[in-house]
N, C-alpha and C positions, 0 to 999 in steps of 0.2 A: 968169701960167701958165694955159694954157689946156688943158682936158681935152677929148679928142675921144670921143664915145660911138659905139660900134661895135655895130650890131645883130647878135645872134647868129642865125646861119642854122639851118635845120632839121637839117642834119647835125650841128652842134654840140650840139643838144637831144638827139637820138637817142643820141650817144655818152654823154652824162651819165647818161641813163637807164639805159644798158646797164651802166655801171660800178656804179651803185647796186643794181641788181638783183643782179649776181654777189656783191656784198658782202653783201647780205641772205641769200642762199642759202647762202654759207659759214658765216654765223653760226648759221643754223637747223640746218646740218648738224652743226656742232660741239656745240651744245645737245643734239641728238638722241644724239649719241654719248655725251656726258656722262651723260644720264639713263639710257641703256641700261647703262652701265657700272656706275652706282650700283645699280640694280635687280638686276643679275646678282649684284653682291657681296652684297646683302642676302639674295637668295634662296640663294646658296651657303653663306652663313654661318649661316643660320637653324637648319638641322637640328643642327649642331654645338653652338650656343647652347642648344637645347631638349633634347638628348640628355642628361638626367640619369640618374643610378643608378636602377635599379628591381629589385625581387625577380624573379629569373630562374628559380630552382627551389628546392626544400626537401626535406629528409629528416628526418621523414616527409613525403610528398607533400602538397601542398595538397589539402585535401578527400579525403585518402587513408584507408585502413584498414590498421592493422598488428595482427599477432597476437603479437608479441613486444615487450615494453617496451623502447624504445631508451634507451641510456645517456645520449645527447645529441642535441641537434638541430642540423642543419646549414643555414644559409641562404646562398644564393649569389646574389650581385647582379650586375648587368650592367656595373658599373664598380667600381673599387677603393673600399674603405671606410677610412675614418680610423680608426686604432686609438685606443682611450680613449673613444670616443663611441658605442659600440653599447650598446643597452639592450634586452632581451628578457625578456618575461614569458610563463610558460606556466601556464595555469589548468586544474586538473582539474574534473570535473563538479560538484564541491561549490563551486568558486570559489576553491580554495586554490592558491597559486602553488608550483609543484613544481620550480622552478629550484634548481640545487645549485652555487652558485659563481658567479664572474663570466664572461662571454662572452669568447672569444678571437678575435682577427682575424688572417687570414692572407690578403693580397690581397683578393680580392672574396668571400672565405668567412668567414662568422661561425659559430662553433660556441658552443653554449650546453648545458652539462651539466644534466641533469634527473635527478630521482628520483621516477619515476612509481609510483602506487598501483594502484587498481583500474581496470576497464575503464569505458568511456564515452566521451563527446565532450570533447575537449581544445581550448582556445583559445590561439592564438599572437599576441602583440602585440609589434611590434618598431619601433625607432626608431634610425636611424643617420645619420652624416654621410658623404656620399660624398667621393670624391677631389677633386670641383671645389667642395666647400664647401656644397653643398645638403643640407638636412635631409630624409631620406626616413622616412615612417612608414606602417604599414599592419597588417592583421590577417588572419589566416586560421584555418582549423581542421582537425583530423584526428580519426579515431576509433580507439580501442585496444580490441580485442576479443581477450581472452586465449583462447589455444587450450585445448581441452578436455583434461583430464589423462587419459592411457590407462594401462590396467593393464600391468604387466610381463608380457611373455610367459612368462618363466621361471616366474612365480607365478600360475597360473591360477585359484587359489582367490580369489574376491573378497573385498574387505576386509570385515571384520565377520562372515564366515561360518565355520563349524566344520567342519573335515574330518572325514569319516566314520570311525569307528574301524575299524582293521584286524583281520583274522581272528586274528592272533597276539597281539592285545591282552588283557591279563589284567583282568578286571573287579577294580575297587577293592573291598577288604575292607569289608563293611558295618559300620556302627557299631552296637553294641548299644543298644537303646532303653532309656533310663533310665525307670524307672517314675515316673508323675507322682505328685503328693502326694495327689490325690484317688483313692485306691484303693478297691475295692469294699468293703462292710461284711463280706462272707464272708472275705476276705483278712484283714482286721483281727481278725476272730474266730479265724482260724487262728493268727495270730501271737499272740493272747492265749493261746490253748490250748497253744501250743508253749513258753510262757514257763515252764511248770512241768515241762517234759520230756514231757508226754503229748500226744496228739493229741486233737482235738474228739470224734472217735468213741469213743475210750477213756473220756473223762470222762462222755459221755452214757451209755455202757454201764454204767459203774460206778453211776451215779445211778439208772438203772432197777433195777439188781441191789439196791441199798439199799432201794428203794420196795418191791420184791417181798418182801424179807426182813422188813420192817416189817409188811407185810399178813399174812405167814405166821405171824410172832410173834403178832399180834393175834388171828388166828383160832384158833391152837392154846391161847392163854390162855382165850378164850371157851368152848372145849370142855371145859377142865378145869373151869371153874366150873360148867357145866352138869352134868357127871358128878358132882360133889361135892354138888350140890343135890339 
C-alpha cells in the first residue's frame, strides 16, 4: 500500500487558523459571562446575608431623659425576635437590677417590666436571638429626673406653716400657775402664823403689848419700893 503525501496550500493553513481563533473567542466569551453572573449573584446576595437584626428604637429613648418613671421598657428591633431567648437587665445608679419579671416578645418588640426607684442614670443591657438565628447584644443608657412636686393650688398655705389666727378666734383660757416648791420665806412665815388662826401682824402686836405691860409693871413696883423707903 502506498501513501501519497499532499502538501497543504496557503489557503488550507488560513482556514485552519480561522477556525481555531473562532473557537477561542467563543470560549473566552462564555467564561466572561459565567464570571460576571457569579459576581452579580454574590453582590446581590451579600446585603441579605449581612442584614441581621439590630436595635431600632427604645422607650425610654437611647441617651434620653424622662421625668416620670416608666413601668416597662420597650425595645424595638429591625427584625423579628425569637421568643424565649430575650434577656434584659436594667441597673439603677447604685448598680441594682430593677427589672420586675420576665420580658415578653411580640414580633420585633421586646417589653421588660421594671420597678424604678430614685432619679439618676440607668443602664440597659440586652441580649436577643433574631429571627435568622443570630445573637444580638448591646447596651445603652437613659436618665430619670423626677419632676418637682408642686403645691396644691386649692391649699396656698405652704407645708409646715401655721395659718394666722382669725379675728373671731377666742384665746384659750390660761392655765393657773402652780406655785413652785421654793416659796419665799415671808410666805412660809405667813403660813406659820395662820396655823393658829391669827395673822403675823396680830402676833407681833400682842408680843409688843406684853413687853410694854411687863415694863410698866416693873416701873410701878420700883416706885412703890421707893415710897416705902
